[in-house]
LOTORVEX-844518 format. One record per residue (C-alpha): residue number from 1; residue in one letter; z, y, x. Coordinates in steps of 0.02 Angstrom, whole numbers, plus 32768, in hexadecimal, padded with zeros to 4 digits. Each point is the difference from the previous one (the first is absolute). Layout:
! LOTORVEX-844518
<node k="NUM" r="A" w="Z" v="Y" u="X"/>
...
//
This chain:
! LOTORVEX-844518
<node k="1" r="X" w="DE38" v="1BFA" u="D190"/>
<node k="2" r="X" w="7F93" v="7F67" u="800F"/>
<node k="3" r="X" w="7FA9" v="7FE6" u="80A7"/>
<node k="4" r="X" w="7F5B" v="8044" u="7FBD"/>
<node k="5" r="X" w="8056" v="80A0" u="7FC7"/>
<node k="6" r="X" w="8056" v="8016" u="80A7"/>
<node k="7" r="X" w="7F5B" v="7FE4" u="805B"/>
<node k="8" r="X" w="7FAC" v="8085" u="7F95"/>
<node k="9" r="X" w="808B" v="8080" u="8018"/>
<node k="10" r="X" w="801A" v="7FE3" u="80BA"/>
<node k="11" r="X" w="7F4D" v="7FDE" u="8037"/>
<node k="12" r="X" w="803A" v="7F62" u="8058"/>
<node k="13" r="X" w="7F9B" v="7F64" u="7FD2"/>
<node k="14" r="X" w="8059" v="7F79" u="7F9E"/>
<node k="15" r="X" w="7FDB" v="7F81" u="808A"/>
<node k="16" r="X" w="805F" v="806F" u="807B"/>
<node k="17" r="X" w="8091" v="8013" u="7F86"/>
<node k="18" r="X" w="800E" v="7F43" u="7FF3"/>
<node k="19" r="X" w="7FFC" v="7FF3" u="80BE"/>
<node k="20" r="X" w="808B" v="8083" u="800E"/>
<node k="21" r="X" w="8066" v="7F9E" u="7F81"/>
<node k="22" r="X" w="7FEE" v="7F60" u="8065"/>
<node k="23" r="X" w="802B" v="805C" u="80A1"/>
<node k="24" r="X" w="80A1" v="8045" u="7FB6"/>
<node k="25" r="X" w="7FC6" v="80B5" u="8000"/>
<node k="26" r="X" w="7FEB" v="801C" u="7F45"/>
<node k="27" r="X" w="806D" v="7F8B" u="7F99"/>
<node k="28" r="X" w="7FD3" v="7FF0" u="7F4A"/>
<node k="29" r="X" w="805E" v="7FC8" u="7F66"/>
<node k="30" r="X" w="7FB1" v="7F79" u="7F95"/>
<node k="31" r="X" w="7FE2" v="7FEF" u="7F46"/>
<node k="32" r="X" w="802A" v="7F5A" u="7FAC"/>
<node k="33" r="X" w="7F46" v="7FD8" u="800F"/>
<node k="34" r="X" w="8004" v="8020" u="80BC"/>
<node k="35" r="X" w="7FA6" v="80A8" u="8006"/>
<node k="36" r="X" w="803A" v="807D" u="8082"/>
<node k="37" r="X" w="8059" v="809D" u="7FC4"/>
<node k="38" r="X" w="801E" v="809D" u="8067"/>
<node k="39" r="X" w="806D" v="8099" u="7FE5"/>
<node k="40" r="X" w="7FD3" v="80B5" u="8022"/>
<node k="41" r="X" w="8051" v="7FF4" u="80AC"/>
<node k="42" r="X" w="7F6F" v="7F8E" u="8035"/>
<node k="43" r="X" w="7F8F" v="809A" u="800E"/>
<node k="44" r="X" w="8074" v="8053" u="8080"/>
<node k="45" r="X" w="8019" v="7F5A" u="805A"/>
<node k="46" r="X" w="7F44" v="7FEB" u="8012"/>
<node k="47" r="X" w="7FF0" v="80B2" u="8041"/>
<node k="48" r="X" w="8082" v="7FD7" u="8086"/>
<node k="49" r="X" w="7FA6" v="7F5F" u="802E"/>
<node k="50" r="X" w="7F59" v="805B" u="800A"/>
<node k="51" r="X" w="8048" v="8087" u="8071"/>
<node k="52" r="X" w="804E" v="7F7D" u="8072"/>
<node k="53" r="X" w="7F5C" v="7F9F" u="800A"/>
<node k="54" r="X" w="7FA5" v="80A1" u="802A"/>
<node k="55" r="X" w="8073" v="800D" u="8098"/>
<node k="56" r="X" w="7FCA" v="7F51" u="8035"/>
<node k="57" r="X" w="80A6" v="7FAB" u="7FDD"/>
<node k="58" r="X" w="7FFA" v="7F43" u="7FE2"/>
<node k="59" r="X" w="803E" v="7FB8" u="7F5C"/>
<node k="60" r="X" w="809E" v="7FB9" u="804F"/>
<node k="61" r="X" w="8036" v="80AD" u="803A"/>
<node k="62" r="X" w="7FCE" v="804F" u="7F5A"/>
<node k="63" r="X" w="8070" v="7F84" u="7FA6"/>
<node k="64" r="X" w="8091" v="8030" u="8072"/>
<node k="65" r="X" w="7FDF" v="80B8" u="7FE2"/>
<node k="66" r="X" w="7FFA" v="7FE6" u="7F45"/>
<node k="67" r="X" w="80B2" v="7FBE" u="8005"/>
<node k="68" r="X" w="8037" v="809F" u="805A"/>
<node k="69" r="X" w="7F9A" v="806C" u="7F8A"/>
<node k="70" r="X" w="804F" v="7FB0" u="7F67"/>
<node k="71" r="X" w="80B6" v="8006" u="8039"/>
<node k="72" r="X" w="800B" v="8086" u="8085"/>
<node k="73" r="X" w="7FFA" v="80BC" u="8012"/>
<node k="74" r="X" w="7F6A" v="8060" u="8042"/>
<node k="75" r="X" w="804B" v="800B" u="80AF"/>
<node k="76" r="X" w="800F" v="7F43" u="8007"/>
<node k="77" r="X" w="7F4A" v="7FEB" u="7FD0"/>
<node k="78" r="X" w="7FD0" v="807E" u="8087"/>
<node k="79" r="X" w="8069" v="7FA4" u="8081"/>
<node k="80" r="X" w="7FAC" v="7F5B" u="7FD3"/>
<node k="81" r="X" w="7F52" v="804D" u="8003"/>
<node k="82" r="X" w="8009" v="8063" u="80A2"/>
<node k="83" r="X" w="7FFE" v="7F6F" u="807F"/>
<node k="84" r="X" w="7F7A" v="7FA6" u="7F9D"/>
<node k="85" r="X" w="7F8E" v="8097" u="7FFB"/>
<node k="86" r="X" w="801D" v="8020" u="80B9"/>
<node k="87" r="X" w="7FCC" v="7F4D" u="8028"/>
<node k="88" r="X" w="7F63" v="8011" u="7F95"/>
<node k="89" r="X" w="7FD7" v="80A4" u="8057"/>
<node k="90" r="X" w="8002" v="7FA8" u="80A8"/>
<node k="91" r="X" w="7F91" v="7F75" u="7FBE"/>
<node k="92" r="X" w="7F89" v="807E" u="7FB1"/>
<node k="93" r="X" w="7FEE" v="805A" u="80A6"/>
<node k="94" r="X" w="7FCE" v="7F5D" u="8054"/>
<node k="95" r="X" w="7F81" v="7FD7" u="7F79"/>
<node k="96" r="X" w="7FBC" v="80B1" u="8002"/>
<node k="97" r="X" w="7FDF" v="7FF3" u="80BB"/>
<node k="98" r="X" w="7FA1" v="7F5D" u="7FE7"/>
<node k="99" r="X" w="7F9E" v="8046" u="7F6D"/>
<node k="100" r="X" w="7FD5" v="809D" u="8064"/>
<node k="101" r="X" w="7FB9" v="7F93" u="808B"/>
<node k="102" r="X" w="7F9D" v="7F9A" u="7F82"/>
<node k="103" r="X" w="7FBE" v="80A0" u="7FAE"/>
<node k="104" r="X" w="7FC9" v="8042" u="80AA"/>
<node k="105" r="X" w="7FA3" v="7F5D" u="801F"/>
<node k="106" r="X" w="7FA7" v="800F" u="7F59"/>
<node k="107" r="X" w="7FCE" v="80B4" u="8024"/>
<node k="108" r="X" w="7FBC" v="7FCC" u="80A9"/>
<node k="109" r="X" w="7F9C" v="7F73" u="7FB1"/>
<node k="110" r="X" w="7FBA" v="8076" u="7F7B"/>
<node k="111" r="X" w="7FCF" v="8081" u="8082"/>
<node k="112" r="X" w="7FAA" v="7F77" u="8064"/>
<node k="113" r="X" w="7F9D" v="7FC7" u="7F68"/>
<node k="114" r="X" w="7FC5" v="80B2" u="7FE1"/>
<node k="115" r="X" w="7FB7" v="800A" u="80AF"/>
<node k="116" r="X" w="7F9B" v="7F5F" u="7FF1"/>
<node k="117" r="X" w="7F47" v="8011" u="7FD6"/>
<node k="118" r="X" w="7FBD" v="7FB6" u="7F5E"/>
<node k="119" r="X" w="7F91" v="7F72" u="803B"/>
<node k="120" r="X" w="7F8F" v="7F95" u="7F96"/>
<node k="121" r="X" w="800F" v="7F64" u="806A"/>
<node k="122" r="X" w="808C" v="7F80" u="7FE2"/>
<node k="123" r="X" w="80AE" v="8032" u="8033"/>
<node k="124" r="X" w="8041" v="7FC9" u="80A9"/>
<node k="125" r="X" w="80A1" v="801C" u="8062"/>
<node k="126" r="X" w="7FC6" v="80B0" u="802C"/>
<node k="127" r="X" w="8016" v="8037" u="7F4A"/>
<node k="128" r="X" w="80AA" v="7FAF" u="7FE7"/>
<node k="129" r="X" w="808E" v="8051" u="7FA2"/>
<node k="130" r="X" w="8069" v="8025" u="8098"/>
<node k="131" r="X" w="7FE1" v="806A" u="809A"/>
<node k="132" r="X" w="7FD8" v="7FA3" u="80A1"/>
<node k="133" r="X" w="80A0" v="7FC7" u="8056"/>
<node k="134" r="X" w="8045" v="8071" u="8087"/>
<node k="135" r="X" w="7FF6" v="7FC4" u="80B5"/>
<node k="136" r="X" w="8090" v="7F8B" u="8026"/>
<node k="137" r="X" w="8090" v="804A" u="8063"/>
<node k="138" r="X" w="8038" v="7FAB" u="80A0"/>
<node k="139" r="X" w="8062" v="7F64" u="7FD8"/>
<node k="140" r="X" w="80BC" v="8016" u="8002"/>
<node k="141" r="X" w="8079" v="7F71" u="7FE1"/>
<node k="142" r="X" w="8051" v="8019" u="7F57"/>
<node k="143" r="X" w="803D" v="7F97" u="7F6C"/>
<node k="144" r="X" w="7F78" v="7FBE" u="7F8E"/>
<node k="145" r="X" w="7FE2" v="8073" u="7F6C"/>
<node k="146" r="X" w="7FB3" v="7FE3" u="7F56"/>
<node k="147" r="X" w="7F4C" v="8042" u="7FF6"/>
<node k="148" r="X" w="7FF3" v="80AE" u="7FB4"/>
<node k="149" r="X" w="7FA9" v="8017" u="7F58"/>
<node k="150" r="X" w="7F46" v="801C" u="8009"/>
<node k="151" r="X" w="7FB5" v="80AB" u="7FDD"/>
<node k="152" r="X" w="7FC5" v="7FD4" u="7F52"/>
<node k="153" r="X" w="805A" v="7F5E" u="7FD9"/>
<node k="154" r="X" w="80B7" v="7FD8" u="8014"/>
<node k="155" r="X" w="8035" v="7F4C" u="8019"/>
<node k="156" r="X" w="80BC" v="7FE4" u="7FEF"/>
<node k="157" r="X" w="7FFC" v="7F64" u="806C"/>
<node k="158" r="X" w="7F99" v="7FAE" u="8087"/>
<node k="159" r="X" w="7F5E" v="7FBB" u="7FBC"/>
<node k="160" r="X" w="8038" v="7F4B" u="800B"/>
<node k="161" r="X" w="80BD" v="800C" u="8012"/>
<node k="162" r="X" w="8022" v="7FEB" u="7F46"/>
<node k="163" r="X" w="7FAB" v="7F55" u="8006"/>
<node k="164" r="X" w="8085" v="7FBE" u="8077"/>
<node k="165" r="X" w="8096" v="804E" u="7FA7"/>
<node k="166" r="X" w="806F" v="7F8B" u="7F9A"/>
<node k="167" r="X" w="7FE8" v="800E" u="7F44"/>
<node k="168" r="X" w="80AE" v="8041" u="7FDB"/>
<node k="169" r="X" w="8045" v="80A5" u="7FC4"/>
<node k="170" r="X" w="80A7" v="804C" u="802F"/>
<node k="171" r="X" w="8010" v="805F" u="7F5B"/>
<node k="172" r="X" w="8068" v="7FB0" u="7F79"/>
<node k="173" r="X" w="8040" v="802B" u="7F53"/>
<node k="174" r="X" w="8004" v="80B9" u="7FD7"/>
<node k="175" r="X" w="7FA7" v="8036" u="809F"/>
<node k="176" r="X" w="7F6C" v="7F91" u="7FD3"/>
<node k="177" r="X" w="7FFC" v="8044" u="7F4D"/>
<node k="178" r="X" w="8008" v="80B3" u="8040"/>
<node k="179" r="X" w="7F71" v="7FE2" u="807B"/>
<node k="180" r="X" w="7F98" v="7FAE" u="7F76"/>
<node k="181" r="X" w="801F" v="8095" u="7F8D"/>
<node k="182" r="X" w="7FCC" v="8075" u="808C"/>
<node k="183" r="X" w="7F5C" v="7FA4" u="801B"/>
<node k="184" r="X" w="7FDA" v="7FFB" u="7F46"/>
<node k="185" r="X" w="8017" v="80BB" u="7FF5"/>
<node k="186" r="X" w="7F99" v="8022" u="809D"/>
<node k="187" r="X" w="7F6A" v="7F90" u="7FD6"/>
<node k="188" r="X" w="7FFE" v="8012" u="7F43"/>
<node k="189" r="X" w="7F4F" v="800C" u="7FBE"/>
<node k="190" r="X" w="7FB2" v="7FC5" u="80A4"/>
<node k="191" r="X" w="7F52" v="7FB1" u="8000"/>
<node k="192" r="X" w="8011" v="7F50" u="8044"/>
<node k="193" r="X" w="7F81" v="7F9F" u="8066"/>
<node k="194" r="X" w="801C" v="7F4E" u="8039"/>
<node k="195" r="X" w="7FF0" v="7FE2" u="80BB"/>
<node k="196" r="X" w="800C" v="7F64" u="806D"/>
<node k="197" r="X" w="80BB" v="7FE2" u="8016"/>
<node k="198" r="X" w="802F" v="8097" u="7F97"/>
<node k="199" r="X" w="7FC2" v="8094" u="7F9C"/>
<node k="200" r="X" w="7FD0" v="80B8" u="800B"/>
<node k="201" r="X" w="804F" v="8087" u="7F95"/>
<node k="202" r="X" w="7FA3" v="80A5" u="7FE9"/>
<node k="203" r="X" w="806F" v="8095" u="7FD9"/>
<node k="204" r="X" w="7FFB" v="80BE" u="7FFF"/>
<node k="205" r="X" w="8010" v="8043" u="80B2"/>
<node k="206" r="X" w="8098" v="8069" u="7FD3"/>
<node k="207" r="X" w="8067" v="7F60" u="7FF7"/>
<node k="208" r="X" w="7FE1" v="7FDB" u="80B9"/>
<node k="209" r="X" w="80AA" v="803A" u="8041"/>
<node k="210" r="X" w="8063" v="7F9B" u="7F80"/>
<node k="211" r="X" w="7F94" v="7F64" u="8015"/>
<node k="212" r="X" w="800B" v="8009" u="80BE"/>
<node k="213" r="X" w="80BD" v="8011" u="7FF6"/>
<node k="214" r="X" w="800E" v="7F68" u="7F8E"/>
<node k="215" r="X" w="7F88" v="7F99" u="806C"/>
<node k="216" r="X" w="8065" v="8024" u="809C"/>
<node k="217" r="X" w="80A2" v="7FD2" u="7FA8"/>
<node k="218" r="X" w="7FB1" v="7F62" u="7FB8"/>
<node k="219" r="X" w="7FCC" v="7FC3" u="80AC"/>
<node k="220" r="X" w="80B0" v="8015" u="8043"/>
<node k="221" r="X" w="8043" v="7F86" u="7F7F"/>
<node k="222" r="X" w="7F65" v="7F97" u="7FDC"/>
<node k="223" r="X" w="7F99" v="7FFC" u="80A1"/>
<node k="224" r="X" w="7F89" v="7F7C" u="7FBB"/>
<node k="225" r="X" w="7FA7" v="808A" u="7F9E"/>
<node k="226" r="X" w="7F73" v="8058" u="805D"/>
<node k="227" r="X" w="7FD6" v="80B1" u="7FC6"/>
<node k="228" r="X" w="7F6B" v="806E" u="8027"/>
<node k="229" r="X" w="7FEB" v="80B0" u="7FB9"/>
<node k="230" r="X" w="7F57" v="8057" u="7FFC"/>
<node k="231" r="X" w="7FE3" v="80B1" u="7FC3"/>
<node k="232" r="X" w="7F55" v="801E" u="7FB3"/>
<node k="233" r="X" w="7FF3" v="80B1" u="7FBC"/>
<node k="234" r="X" w="8069" v="800A" u="7F61"/>
<node k="235" r="X" w="8029" v="7F47" u="8007"/>
<node k="236" r="X" w="807C" v="7F95" u="8060"/>
<node k="237" r="X" w="7FD1" v="7F49" u="8019"/>
<node k="238" r="X" w="8093" v="7F8F" u="802A"/>
<node k="239" r="X" w="7FDD" v="7F4E" u="8035"/>
<node k="240" r="X" w="808E" v="7F82" u="7FF7"/>
<node k="241" r="X" w="7FF2" v="7F52" u="8049"/>
<node k="242" r="X" w="8075" v="7F6D" u="8012"/>
<node k="243" r="X" w="7FF4" v="7F4D" u="8041"/>
<node k="244" r="X" w="7FDA" v="7F79" u="7F81"/>
<node k="245" r="X" w="80B7" v="7FD1" u="7FE7"/>
<node k="246" r="X" w="8028" v="80B5" u="7FD7"/>
<node k="247" r="X" w="7F73" v="8019" u="7F82"/>
<node k="248" r="X" w="8070" v="7FE9" u="7F69"/>
<node k="249" r="X" w="807A" v="8084" u="8041"/>
<node k="250" r="X" w="7F6F" v="8079" u="8019"/>
<node k="251" r="X" w="7FC8" v="7FE2" u="7F4D"/>
<node k="252" r="X" w="80B1" v="8018" u="7FBF"/>
<node k="253" r="X" w="800E" v="80A8" u="8057"/>
<node k="254" r="X" w="7F50" v="8045" u="7FEE"/>
<node k="255" r="X" w="7FB3" v="7F9B" u="7F73"/>
<node k="256" r="X" w="7FAC" v="804D" u="7F67"/>
<node k="257" r="X" w="80A6" v="8010" u="7FA3"/>
<node k="258" r="X" w="803B" v="8085" u="807E"/>
//
C-alpha cells in the first residue's frame, strides 16, 4: 500500500504516518522513486499504536512495546504493559483530583453569576466572574505556594514569572517532536488572534482537559511560556505569551501551520 491507501484504510492521517515512520514506530519500505510502501501488517501495527496512545503511553515506551509485541508471546506483552498502565493510573488519579477541583471552581463561579442582578450600568468589580474571596484565615507560617487557579480563568504560571524565565527548553529530540504533535492535535482548527507578546487560540470547550494538561507539561520544560485558559460557554480561550527572545519558538509551536 502507498501511504495514501494506508491512511484511507486505517483512518490515520498521512502526516501522522510520516511522523510515526520518522519516530521508528511504523517503518516503511521504499520504491525506487522513494515512495513509502506498507504491508498488510501495518494496519495491525497502527491499531496497537492507537491502543497504546489511548492509554497515555509516550512514543518511546510504545516503540519498546512494539518490539515485545512483534517478537514475544502474549504473556510477555502483558508483563511489559502492566507496570506502565499502573504508573499511568497513578498519574491519572492525580490529574483527576486537580480537574475535579477546577470543575468545582467553575461550578461555583457559574452559580455566582446566576445570582447577580442584570444591571444596565457599566460593569464593576461587583459583577466579576468570580465569587468574592473568602475571609483570610489566621496567618500560619508555611512554605510559599503557587497561587491557585481563578474561578473562571486558569493561569498555569504567575502573571509575570514567565517574563523572568530563561528562554530555554529541556525537551530535545523525540520528546520535543511528540509534544509538538500533541499540541497540533489539541489545537487543530483553532481560531487565532494576535496579542501583545503572544496570541489567543479559541477552541471547543470539550478540549479543556487536554489543553490544560499540555499547558502544564509545557511550563515544566519551557517556563518562558505563559498560559491563561478562559472558559466562555462552549468556547475555551487559551492565551500564550512569551518574552521577545522566545517569540520565534512560540510561533514554531503555535503558529498557523499547527
